N, C-alpha and C positions, 0 to 999 in steps of 0.2 A: 732320784726318788724323793718322796717326802714322807717323813715319819711323824708329821705334825698331827697331834690329836685335834678333834673338833673344837675343844675348848682348852687352851693352854692352862695347865694346872700346877706347874712345878715351881718350887723355889729350890734352886740347886746350889750347893756349896762346892767350890773348886779349890783344891790346893794346886800350886804350880800354875796359877792363872796368868802369870806374866810370860810364860813360855809359849812356844809356837802352837802346841796343841791346846793349851789352856785358853789362850787368847782367842783362838778360832772358835773353840767351843762356846766361850762366853758370848761372843758376838752372835753365834747361831741361836743360842738360847734366847737372847734378848730380841732377836729378829722375829721369833715366833711368839713372843709375849711372855716368856717365863722370866721370873726373877732370879738374880744371881748374887751369891755371897762369895766374894773373893777372900780366902784365908791368906793373909799376908804376914810377913815377918817384920813389920814396922807398924807405927801408929797409923790408923786408918786415915786416908786422905779426905779432904773436905769437898773437893770438886770432882764428882764422879759421873759417868754416863747414866742416863735414865735407866732405871731397873737394876742398878748395881749398888750394893753396899759392901763394906769391907769389915773384917774382924781380925784382930791381932791374933796370930797363931805362932806358937813356938814349937819347933820340931822336937824339943826335949820335954817341955812341960805342958803343952796343949794350949787351950783357949785362955785369953785374959778375961773375956766376958763369958761366963758359964752359960748364958742364955742366948748366945749368938746363933746357935743352931736349933733353937726350939721349934721353928716353923719349917725347917727344910724337909723336903720329901726325898731328896737324893743328894749324895755326896760323891764327887768325882775326884779321886786322889791321883794327881799327875805329878806331884813334887818329886824331885830327884836331881842330883848333880849330873852334869852332862858326861856321858860315857866317853865321848870322842873328843873332848876339849883339851886333853893333855895326856901324857904318858901315865901308865898305871904304876906309880910308885906305891910303896906300902902305905904311905900317908894318904894318897889320893884314893886308894882302894878302900881304906877305912872310911873316908868321906862318902864314897859311893854307897857303902853299906849303911852308914848312919842316916844319910839323906833319904834312903828308901825304906830299909827295914825298920830303923828306929822311928822314923816319922810315921810309918804306917801302924806300928805297934801302939804309939801314943794316940793316933787318930782313932784306931779301932776301940781302944779302951774308953776314949771320950764318947764315942757314939754308943757304946754299950751302956753307958750311964744315963743316956737320954730317956725321957719318959715315953717317947714314941720310937718307932723303928724305921728310920729312913733307909732307902736303898743305898748300898755302897758299891761303887764301881771303882776298883782299885787297880792302879797301874801294874803292869808286868811286861814281859818281853818274850818274843819267840826264842830268844837266846836260851830259854829254859830247856829247850830240846837238845842243845849242843849241836855240834857239826855232825850231820848224818848223811852226807853225800847226796845221792839222788833219791833216797827213800822218801816216800810220801808221809807227811806228818800231819796228824789231826789232834784235836783236843784230848783224844784218848791215848795218845802216844806218851810213853814215860819220859821223865826228865832225863837229860843227858849229863855230861860232865864238863868241868871247866869253871872258871871264875864266874862268868856271866850266868851260866846254868845254875850254879849254886846260889848266886845272888838273887836271881829271879825266884827260885824255889823258896828261899827264906823270905823274900818280899811277899809272896803269896801267903805263906804260913803266918806272917805277922798280922793277918786279919782274923786270926783265930778267935779273939775275944768278942769281936763283932758277930761272928757266926754263932758262937756259943750263946750270945744274948738274943738270938733270933732274927738278926738282920739278914736280908737277902743280899748276898755278896757275889759279884762277878769279877773275874780277874781279866783285865784288858791286856792280852798278850799281843803287844804291838809289834809289827814288822817294820820294814824300812819305809818311812813316810816320804812320799814324793811331794815336794812343795816347791812353789815358785821362789821362795826365799827361806833360808833357815833349814833346820833338820839335816837329814843325811846328804842332801844335795848342796848344802851351803858352800862346801869346798870344791865339790865336783863340777858344778855348772860353770864357774868362771874358767876352770881348766879346759872344759869342753868348748866353751866359747872362743878360747884362744887357739883351738885346734890341737891341743896337747893331750887329749884324753885317750884312753885305751884300756885294755884288760888289766886287771889286778891279779897278779900271780898267773894261774892257768886261765882264769876267766870262766872256767866251767862251773864254779861254785854257784849254787842257787841263791838268788836274792828273792825273798818273799816281800813284795812291795805292796803299798796301798796309797792311793792318792789322799792328800789332805782332806778334800771335801768328803770322800768316802769314810775316812776315819771319823770325822765329826758326825756325819750322818749315822754311822754305826753306834756311836756313843749315845746319840739322841734316841735311836731305836731301842737300845738297852735300857735307857731311862724310862721309856714308855712301855717296856715289856719286862716288868719286874719278875715274871715267872722264869726268866732266863738267868740261871745262876752257874757258878763254877767258872772254869776257864773258857775264854772266848778268844779265838784267834782273830786279830784285826789285821788281816792281810787280804789282798785281792785274790780272786779265784784262779789266776794264771801266773804262778811264780815262774821266773825265767833265769837262765844262767846270767851271771854278771856281765859277760861281754855282750849279750843281746840287749840288756838294759842300756849300757853305755852306747852301743851302736845306734839304738833307736833314738836316744836323746841327741846324739851328735847329728844324726840324719835330719831330725826336725830343726836343728840349729844350723843346718847346711855347713857342717864342719866335719873334718875327718876324725876318725877314732882309731889311730894306728900306733900310738906311742904307749908301749906296755910299761907296767911297773913290776919288775921282776920280784919274785917271792923274797929273795935274800935282801933286796933293797927295802921292801916293806918291813921286814923283821928288824932291820937295822934302824929304820926311821921310827917305827911304832912300838917296838918292844913287844911285850906280852899281848897288847891289843891287836897285833897283826893276826893272831890266831882267830880273832872274831871277824876281821875283815876278810880273811881267806877261808873262813868256815862256810859250810854249805847247809842251808836249811830250806827244804822244799815243803812249805807249810800251806795247808788249805783251810779256809774259813768255814769249816763244816757246820758249826753251831749257827752262825749267821745265816748261811744258805738254807739250812733246814728250818729255820724260824720264819723264813719268808722275806728276809732282807734282800733288796735289789741294789746292786752297785751302779753308780753313775758311770764309773770307769772300770768295767770288768776286764778289759783287755789292756795289755801294755801300751798298745798304740793309742788307746783312748787317754790313758793317764799321761803319756808323754806329750800328746797334743795339748792337754790342759796345762802341763808344766811350762811348755814353751810358748803358750799363748796362741797356738795355731788352731784351736778349736772354736775360735770366735766366728 
């Protein structure tokens, strides 16, 4: 689907622009003619793609140039340390909080002081719901418990100053993003290609997935529809048990998916993070669907074919 307005009209600032989601969003914005400001934690580069500027951003103190955001119509906040890159030691958990909650609090305060009111789309995660078995979860469902649930809750609350200043704020509760490289499948795809994939734990836990193109399209949709505020689930409309996702990927890769990862092995290997891998969240994108958004990959088979390149 295309959410492109008749006349591109946005200048969009992005935190986390070098990550998988941020770089894909930046490319999509430029492809439709919008301007992009990358908020980076270094001095701005001199050689940038057409339509891109950079501004120095510090997650503790904010902007070096106080006028860098004067013309922006929307800000997309995607910054945050990688949840799955290492074990959750006390030190790394503090970094996960600082890079999300602290960064968002500083960003919100910065935007609240602007003379105009840009749209704020701020990152969050479906982990806010906690593990809820096969219960169907929507944006109206209450938060759950656990480290990620509390982190996501505080992450969303960190936009308070922007909301108080009158900015329209949406929280991007992102699910498992299916990508051809990077993201949740960065470690799984090579294993599947080697024929060593299988269920994780029981395999019955629900994975609420979304393809990378649909994630980008949904963010564009929200930029173009500022009337949509509050939590927005960025997941596909058909969540599936983990073993079905792995089996579908393996089938498209023409590989078996019969090597399980027992629960005890996952807990030994991953520590506290294993609870998230083994958790079950059956999340529906109710707000997106009710607003008229159309998914390019609504079914698991559609998304898997795109991931493996079999949709060409």
